[in-house]
Structure formats: structure tokens, C-alpha cells
Steps between C-alpha positions, in 0.01 A plus 500: 500500500742611234546832315315551178563713191251758369509704178406831662735765651283553791735344753763760425238781515347373829846463668587852410172629642540302823859643540387854442221457755740347747738796462225749534371323818849469648572875417175612670571285805848644535363857492237419761737357747615770739866589465570472878389132499789398260780727401554291181144503369634543152617130515153371576361508144755247370371205717150637489495487121612140506246412763208676336593360148534149644160505669320665209661261248403201708147629541473580121640157399254314732178702492495839341557395144161327508308820564255550212536875488874461404381305191226752414775774503713265283784508747508124539462244215612194693185272488381346809483122420499376857260225595378151419431424142308183398474343173621229269805379313502295192830319407659351193595210739144377489455624133268769643235242574464610862463835667654465850379735773772727649531771758758773449586724799681823440667688785617843403644826635599791285847349447463123579283218375446126550275282272409163619300246302333191661371220293381147568844346439749776543569848627723775356629832607651797326871562482493829306224709353428809298199714429440688171252771536551660153473183283258504196320198672449700815638396835733196472640300794787278412676282751762214515389220720629185677258212514511225770273183455307382794611171654197314371522636152555301172850330495577689175477836693842643592594853610530739214512870423301703255362837408145621524363811306161631624301787346232684695189468289278667761562650843447166659616262224830379376553276193815374350742223434799310651782294369760295675869419459650217310458249792118520474453648160129591537286797448147609572251768575359648825172690565473657845237714683548695831 
């Protein structure tokens, strides 16, 4: 997985909150430790803050960000796009005559993401990504991808890169388009459902 950008400031806000909670927990722990156990108990909060922050950040990054009540309170705006999305892709390569079935798998944490597309003749994976939550279109996922043809694919298929832009049209639907670099020079549309 790779990092992804998002247009909200919640990552700064959440890190500050996690740090303050870590400092509070470490301070309370230092007060609760009897002074006769360690003469330098005032030093304990420093590594304790780092430990509590590290554990809480890891837990938040992997699980806590998905808690629904954090969205209800509007503390988190990062959408949870994880899962298998199935649908079709239509390409200018076939003059939009065929809609090819595809499966898109999105792995995601609060800070990292990987988008993988599997089609009959090729597979692709994201190199970078961004999520716009404040776009006039609604939620927009954009990613740069690297595509590798399968060994038995058409001889004209070569490795290429491109960009995909997907807009969430419903909670379980993404629709958008893609375009490729000069080597392939194609474009098309995608419709996906989770």
C-alpha cells in the first residue's frame, strides 16, 4: 500500500488529539507509580508518551477510523472504500463496442491505500492516489496506475500507465473514466458496484 492525499485537515487534528491523550495517560501513569519504586519517575512520561502515541496511532490508522460514530460526530471524513468492487469498463481501444467485466479491489487504512484492477487481459495497481471529499461532484477518488498485460493477452497489449478518476454516485457505486499515457493513448469509462 502507498500513502494517499485527502483534502481534509482531519489528519492534523487527529494526530494532535492522539498526542494530547498520550500525554495525559503518561502523566496519570507517572503520578500513580509509587515514588519509592523509581526515584526518577518524572522521566517515565517521556517514553510513555511515545509508547502510548505509537500504539494509539497504529490502532487508529488500522481500525478506529472506521468507527461509524466518529463519522456521525463529523470527526472523520475519510471514506471507507475498502472491498471488492465489480463492474465494467468500456474502452476507446474497442471503440466502446464491448463492456469488459472487471474487479477492483481497494485495500485501505486511514493513511494508506492500494487499488488493484483485474480484467480478462491485464491487471493494474495504483502508484499514488488522492481522495476529494469536498468536490462539487461529491467524493472523488483519483489514482495513477501501472497496467501489466497477462501473458496470453493480445500482442498489441504492452505495459502502460494511466490515470483513473472515480466519483461515488451512491454509497456502493463508483463511476468515472480513465486515460492512458502516450504509449497506449486510450481512454474509457468504468462503472463499479460494491
